[in-house]
C-alpha positions as semicolon CSV with decimal commas, in nm:
position;residue;x (nm);y (nm);z (nm)
1;M;13,718;20,214;9,912
2;S;13,689;20,026;9,585
3;T;13,562;19,671;9,555
4;E;13,918;19,548;9,519
5;Q;14,033;19,739;9,828
6;I;13,744;19,610;10,039
7;V;13,802;19,248;9,935
8;E;14,177;19,276;9,993
9;T;14,109;19,435;10,333
10;L;13,875;19,148;10,420
11;F;14,142;18,888;10,346
12;E;14,413;19,090;10,524
13;R;14,202;19,118;10,838
14;I;14,114;18,748;10,831
15;G;14,482;18,664;10,787
16;K;14,574;18,872;11,091
17;G;14,296;18,724;11,301
18;D;14,113;19,059;11,313
19;F;13,769;18,901;11,288
20;A;13,586;19,198;11,438
21;G;13,750;19,416;11,173
22;A;13,650;19,168;10,902
23;G;13,293;19,178;11,026
24;E;13,284;19,557;10,993
25;L;13,313;19,520;10,615
26;F;12,972;19,352;10,580
27;A;12,643;19,531;10,519
28;E;12,361;19,499;10,773
29;E;12,181;19,266;10,533
30;V;12,393;19,014;10,346
31;D;12,340;18,717;10,116
32;W;12,599;18,478;10,260
33;D;12,628;18,110;10,178
34;I;12,875;17,827;10,203
35;P;12,674;17,541;10,050
36;G;12,710;17,188;10,176
37;A;12,588;16,933;10,427
38;T;12,484;17,165;10,710
39;D;12,363;16,866;10,913
40;V;12,725;16,742;10,927
41;V;12,922;17,066;10,893
42;P;12,789;17,317;11,149
43;W;12,999;17,616;11,043
44;I;12,867;17,639;10,685
45;G;12,530;17,743;10,548
46;L;12,324;18,056;10,508
47;R;12,363;18,382;10,695
48;R;12,149;18,688;10,638
49;T;12,301;18,967;10,846
50;G;12,641;19,127;10,875
51;A;12,648;19,022;11,241
52;E;12,591;18,659;11,141
53;A;12,868;18,685;10,882
54;A;13,105;18,830;11,141
55;A;13,014;18,549;11,382
56;F;13,132;18,298;11,121
57;Y;13,488;18,423;11,160
58;T;13,479;18,453;11,538
59;T;13,345;18,096;11,585
60;L;13,538;17,917;11,309
61;D;13,826;17,831;11,542
62;D;13,578;17,638;11,760
63;Y;13,550;17,390;11,472
64;L;13,874;17,411;11,277
65;E;14,246;17,436;11,330
66;R;14,325;17,653;11,032
67;D;14,654;17,596;10,855
68;V;14,642;17,752;10,507
69;F;14,406;18,000;10,346
70;E;14,571;18,133;10,033
71;V;14,409;18,356;9,775
72;E;14,593;18,290;9,449
73;R;14,400;18,527;9,221
74;L;14,150;18,806;9,263
75;F;13,930;18,910;8,971
76;V;13,729;19,234;9,001
77;D;13,466;19,378;8,769
78;G;13,278;19,678;8,910
79;D;13,106;19,575;9,232
80;E;13,174;19,203;9,177
81;A;13,486;19,011;9,276
82;V;13,593;18,648;9,261
83;A;13,881;18,514;9,464
84;V;14,028;18,171;9,392
85;G;14,272;17,982;9,603
86;H;14,314;17,687;9,835
87;L;14,278;17,611;10,201
88;R;14,382;17,345;10,446
89;S;14,240;17,292;10,795
90;V;14,193;17,017;11,051
91;V;13,848;16,949;11,193
92;R;13,888;16,962;11,572
93;A;13,611;16,709;11,643
94;T;13,752;16,438;11,413
95;G;14,119;16,521;11,365
96;R;14,072;16,484;10,989
97;A;14,223;16,726;10,741
98;I;14,038;16,930;10,482
99;A;14,237;17,035;10,176
100;T;14,035;17,198;9,901
101;P;14,049;17,463;9,633
102;F;13,790;17,739;9,669
103;A;13,624;18,019;9,480
104;I;13,455;18,306;9,661
105;R;13,213;18,541;9,488
106;I;13,181;18,874;9,667
107;T;12,956;19,167;9,585
108;V;13,028;19,513;9,727
109;R;12,765;19,787;9,727
110;E;12,798;20,128;9,888
111;G;13,128;20,030;10,047
112;R;13,004;19,713;10,218
113;I;13,000;19,343;10,131
114;T;12,644;19,241;10,045
115;R;12,704;18,894;9,900
116;Y;12,952;18,622;9,991
117;L;12,936;18,280;9,826
118;L;13,216;18,036;9,902
119;L;13,240;17,726;9,684
120;E;13,468;17,445;9,795
121;D;13,483;17,067;9,778
122;S;13,180;17,025;10,005
123;H;13,203;16,644;9,986
124;A;13,560;16,651;10,122
125;V;13,456;16,894;10,397
126;A;13,160;16,676;10,500
127;T;13,375;16,362;10,494
128;A;13,632;16,524;10,722
129;A;13,365;16,654;10,960
130;A;13,155;16,335;10,983
131;N;13,190;16,130;11,300
């Protein structure tokens, strides 16, 4: 599959709740990061293996009631892709909403995702997650 096909498949599987299938798209070693206040927001941060990346999706519902995750544009250049969009969720522990635009940089090598960097309004996420 091409970079575009792999990234589109990732988002399709996430949208359908097929988190095991989403996890299959990651390489054994991955450079994964969702930067932010990891001391306040337990679901973000660094991951280094495909299994850890897959676990992100399977445990996310423990923390968030997801409402909207919409990719508005996908830009692809060789093995690099950038998806931009917006999301809205409610933090289960606080009942506060998160609404933020995002950009995700994804690198695909040899048919697997090797890098995943999600940039969002980390201040808004931390504020919603803080007790």
